[in-house]
C-alpha positions as CSV (number, residue, x, y, z in Angstrom):
1,M,24.5,10.4,43.4
2,I,21.5,9.2,41.4
3,L,20.1,12.5,41.0
4,T,23.5,14.8,41.4
5,N,22.4,16.8,38.5
6,G,19.0,16.5,38.5
7,F,16.0,15.9,37.3
8,T,15.8,17.1,33.7
9,F,13.0,17.1,30.5
10,S,16.0,15.7,28.3
11,G,15.8,13.2,31.1
12,F,12.5,12.5,31.8
13,I,11.9,12.0,27.9
14,I,14.7,9.4,27.3
15,D,13.0,7.5,30.1
16,V,9.7,7.6,29.0
17,F,11.1,6.6,25.3
18,S,12.7,3.2,27.6
19,I,9.6,2.2,28.5
20,F,7.7,2.8,25.8
21,M,10.3,0.8,23.9
22,F,10.2,-2.1,26.6
23,I,6.8,-1.9,27.1
24,L,6.5,-2.7,22.7
25,W,8.8,-5.2,22.7
26,F,7.1,-6.8,25.2
27,W,3.9,-7.0,23.5
28,L,5.5,-7.3,20.2
29,F,7.4,-10.8,22.4
30,I,4.0,-11.6,23.6
31,T,2.4,-11.4,20.7
32,I,5.4,-13.6,18.3
33,T,5.4,-16.8,20.9
34,G,1.6,-16.9,20.8
35,D,1.4,-17.4,17.0
36,L,5.0,-19.4,17.2
37,F,3.4,-22.4,19.8
38,T,-0.4,-22.0,18.2
39,R,1.8,-23.3,14.6
40,H,0.7,-26.7,13.8
41,D,3.4,-26.1,10.4
42,I,6.4,-26.2,11.6
43,S,8.3,-28.6,14.2
44,G,9.4,-27.8,17.7
45,F,13.3,-27.9,16.6
46,L,12.8,-25.0,14.8
47,K,10.1,-23.2,17.2
48,V,12.6,-23.4,19.9
49,I,15.6,-22.5,17.2
50,W,13.0,-19.0,17.5
51,V,12.7,-18.8,20.6
52,I,16.8,-19.1,21.3
53,F,16.5,-16.2,18.8
54,L,14.1,-14.0,20.4
55,I,15.5,-14.6,24.0
56,V,19.1,-13.5,22.7
57,L,18.7,-11.3,19.6
58,P,15.3,-9.7,21.4
59,Y,14.8,-6.6,18.7
60,I,16.8,-8.5,15.8
61,G,14.2,-11.6,16.8
62,I,11.3,-10.1,16.5
63,F,11.5,-7.8,13.4
64,A,13.1,-10.8,11.0
65,Y,9.8,-13.1,12.2
66,I,7.8,-10.0,11.4
67,L,9.8,-9.7,8.4
68,T,10.2,-13.3,6.9
69,Q,6.1,-14.7,8.8
70,G,3.9,-11.4,9.2
71,R,1.4,-11.8,5.9
72,N,1.5,-15.5,7.3
73,M,1.1,-14.3,11.2
74,A,-2.0,-12.5,9.9
75,V,-4.0,-15.2,7.6
76,R,-3.4,-17.9,10.7
77,N,-5.2,-15.3,12.9
78,Q,-7.9,-14.5,10.9
79,E,-7.9,-18.3,10.5
80,R,-8.5,-18.7,14.6
81,A,-11.0,-16.0,14.0
82,Q,-12.7,-17.4,11.9
83,K,-13.1,-20.6,13.2
84,A,-13.2,-18.9,17.3
85,R,-16.7,-17.3,15.5
86,E,-17.6,-20.8,13.9
87,E,-17.9,-22.8,17.6
88,L,-19.0,-19.8,19.5
89,R,-22.4,-20.1,16.5
90,H,-22.7,-24.0,16.9
91,V,-23.0,-23.4,20.7
92,V,-25.3,-20.4,20.4
93,G,-28.0,-22.4,18.3
94,Y,-27.0,-19.6,15.4
95,S,-28.4,-20.7,12.3
96,V,-28.0,-18.3,9.0
97,A,-31.6,-20.0,7.7
98,D,-33.3,-18.1,11.0
99,E,-30.5,-14.8,10.8
100,I,-32.6,-14.3,6.9
101,E,-35.7,-14.8,8.4
102,K,-35.3,-12.6,10.6
103,L,-33.8,-10.6,7.6
104,D,-36.9,-10.9,5.8
105,R,-39.5,-9.4,8.5
106,L,-37.8,-6.4,8.5
107,K,-37.4,-6.0,5.2
108,S,-41.8,-6.5,5.3
109,T,-42.4,-4.6,8.1
110,G,-40.0,-1.1,6.3
111,S,-36.7,-1.6,8.6
112,L,-33.8,-2.1,6.0
113,T,-33.8,-1.0,2.7
114,E,-33.9,-3.4,-0.6
115,D,-29.9,-2.5,-0.2
116,E,-29.2,-2.9,3.3
117,Y,-31.4,-6.3,2.7
118,K,-29.0,-7.5,-0.1
119,R,-25.6,-5.9,1.5
120,L,-27.0,-8.4,5.0
121,R,-28.0,-11.2,3.2
122,A,-24.9,-10.8,1.0
123,K,-22.5,-11.2,3.9
124,L,-24.9,-14.2,5.7
125,V,-24.2,-16.0,2.9
126,D,-21.0,-15.9,2.3
């Protein structure tokens, strides 16, 4: 009964597209809920409203969140990455002064050109 028409290429394409759309929706849902629950600038009530909206109207909810919060999502993600990087540097014992000293040694041995040295030093100082 299921395969009364047999296997067709168009049926295969439709199935692949359906699976792709589900995976895309699931990935976006996980990304958005991760961003939503790590936010500290909105109340718990608004988080619940967003979650209900994401569950009741899945694609519309995801697109609405991306349209209204997309730019801020990128900023928050970048801030979280910077904070994690700083915590890792603190745990490992990273020091900008140590890295500048290493750059000086590389420059003195000729491993770095003057332009590379200036670029890397500027990156460390920022």
